[in-house]
C-alpha positions in Angstrom: -12.0 1.9 -30.9 -8.8 1.7 -28.7 -5.9 3.8 -30.0 -2.7 1.7 -30.1 0.8 2.9 -29.7 2.4 3.9 -33.1 5.1 1.1 -32.9 2.4 -1.5 -32.2 0.2 -0.2 -35.0 3.2 -0.4 -37.5 3.8 -4.0 -36.5 0.2 -4.9 -37.0 0.2 -3.2 -40.4 3.2 -5.4 -41.4 1.3 -8.6 -40.4 -2.2 -7.5 -41.5 -2.1 -5.0 -44.4 -5.9 -4.8 -44.6 -7.6 -2.6 -42.0 -10.4 -5.1 -41.5 -8.0 -7.9 -40.8 -6.2 -5.8 -38.3 -9.4 -4.8 -36.5 -10.7 -8.3 -36.4 -7.3 -9.6 -35.0 -7.3 -6.9 -32.3 -11.0 -7.5 -31.5 -10.5 -11.3 -31.2 -7.5 -10.8 -28.9 -9.4 -8.4 -26.6 -12.5 -10.6 -26.6 -10.4 -13.7 -25.7 -8.7 -11.8 -22.9 -11.9 -10.5 -21.4 -13.6 -13.9 -21.6 -10.6 -15.8 -20.0 -10.0 -13.2 -17.3 -11.6 -14.0 -14.1 -10.6 -12.1 -10.9 -8.5 -14.1 -8.6 -11.1 -14.5 -5.8 -8.6 -15.8 -3.3 -6.7 -12.6 -3.4 -9.6 -10.2 -3.6 -10.5 -8.5 -0.3 -13.8 -9.4 1.2 -15.8 -7.1 3.3 -15.5 -8.6 6.8 -17.2 -5.9 8.9 -16.5 -6.2 12.6 -13.3 -4.9 14.2 -10.0 -5.1 12.4 -6.6 -4.3 13.8 -4.0 -2.5 11.7 -0.3 -2.5 12.7 1.9 -0.1 10.8 5.6 0.8 10.9 7.8 3.0 8.8 11.5 3.5 9.0 14.6 4.9 7.3 18.2 4.0 7.4 19.7 7.4 7.9 17.4 10.3 8.7 16.7 11.1 6.0 17.7 7.9 4.2 16.3 5.0 2.3 12.8 4.3 3.7 10.3 1.6 3.8 6.9 0.8 5.2 5.3 -2.3 6.8 1.6 -3.0 7.2 -0.3 -5.9 8.8 -4.1 -6.1 8.9 -5.6 -8.6 11.2 -9.1 -10.0 12.0 -8.9 -10.7 15.7 -12.2 -12.6 15.8 -10.9 -15.1 13.2 -7.4 -15.0 14.6 -5.8 -14.4 11.2 -3.8 -12.0 9.2 -5.8 -10.7 6.3 -3.0 -8.8 4.6 0.7 -8.0 4.9 2.3 -5.3 2.9 5.8 -3.9 2.7 7.6 -1.7 0.2 10.5 0.7 -0.2 9.3 4.3 -0.6 12.6 6.1 -1.5 14.4 8.7 0.5 12.7 10.2 3.5 12.7 10.7 7.3 11.5 8.3 9.9 8.5 10.4 10.6 7.5 10.6 6.9 7.9 6.8 6.7 5.7 6.3 9.7 3.0 8.4 8.1 3.3 6.7 4.7 3.0 3.3 6.4 -0.3 4.5 8.1 -1.6 5.8 4.8 -0.8 2.5 3.1 -2.5 0.6 5.9 -5.6 2.8 5.8 -5.9 2.2 2.0 -5.6 -1.5 2.5 -8.1 -1.6 5.4 -10.7 0.4 3.5 -11.0 -2.6 1.0 -12.2 -4.8 3.9 -14.9 -2.3 5.1 -14.6 -2.9 8.8 -17.2 -1.5 11.3 -14.3 -0.5 13.5 -10.6 -0.1 12.8 -8.0 0.0 15.6 -4.6 1.4 14.3 -1.6 0.4 16.3 1.6 2.5 15.8 4.8 2.6 17.7 5.3 6.3 16.7 3.9 8.4 19.6 4.4 11.5 17.5 2.1 10.3 14.7 -0.6 9.1 17.1 -0.6 12.4 18.9 -0.6 14.5 15.8 -3.3 12.5 14.1 -5.5 12.7 17.2 -4.9 16.4 17.6 -3.0 16.2 20.9 0.2 17.6 19.3 0.3 20.5 16.8 1.8 19.7 13.4 4.6 22.3 12.8 6.2 20.9 9.7 4.4 21.6 6.4 5.5 18.2 4.9 3.9 16.4 7.8 0.8 18.5 7.7 0.1 17.3 4.2 0.4 13.7 5.4 -1.8 14.4 8.5 -4.5 15.7 6.1 -4.2 12.6 4.0 -4.6 10.4 7.0 -7.7 12.4 8.1 -9.2 12.1 4.7 -8.7 8.4 4.6 -9.9 8.0 8.2 -13.3 9.6 7.3 -14.0 6.5 5.2 -14.3 4.4 8.4 -17.3 4.4 10.7 -15.2 4.0 13.8 -11.4 4.4 13.9 -8.9 4.8 16.7 -5.2 5.3 16.9 -3.2 3.6 19.7 0.4 4.0 20.6 2.1 0.7 21.4 5.7 -0.1 22.4 8.1 -0.9 19.6 8.4 -4.5 21.0 4.7 -5.0 20.4 5.0 -3.9 16.8 7.9 -6.3 15.9 6.1 -7.9 12.9 5.5 -4.7 11.1 9.0 -3.6 11.9 10.3 -6.9 10.5 8.5 -6.1 7.2 10.2 -2.7 7.1 13.6 -4.2 7.6 13.0 -6.9 5.1 12.0 -4.3 2.4 15.1 -2.3 3.2 17.4 -5.4 3.3 16.1 -6.6 0.0 17.1 -3.3 -1.5 20.5 -3.1 0.0 23.3 -3.1 -2.6 25.5 -6.2 -2.7 28.9 -6.0 -0.9 31.9 -5.1 -3.0 32.8 -7.8 -5.4 29.5 -9.7 -5.0 26.9 -9.9 -7.8 
């Protein structure tokens, strides 16, 4: 049987003093929830195979400062965006945010099981460190590189491509939107 939090158990005892009544009530609720729950198939990732393109960007306002990531996963053969994701990730550096964006993107892309994944980043440092062209000197970045390598091993074929910032404007816009949404209101504004 499922163990309930003490506060919830006390409330149930107030409404259902008999153990059998409580257990039946809980069992009925759980059964109803399980029977009525059907996964939202529209939002569930579908294995698409083929080649997918991943665009990631991370940034911080201040270095270090408040940081966010932006991720776009596209199916070029269908000409559509499969998933967009952005979120604030707390305080960090630009480089940390770039890595965290790539990690989020790889986690999302893995759900779609592509035959080939092309990762587009505007951070030359990240691309060169992940591909082994540059040595990783900072221990904090080394941990992130290892996480990227571990996630990358889930893909049959993966490549990392450096692109100019102007070609990554959509992922950059997601980063800025996440940071703007989190900005404190000006003085005197709610």
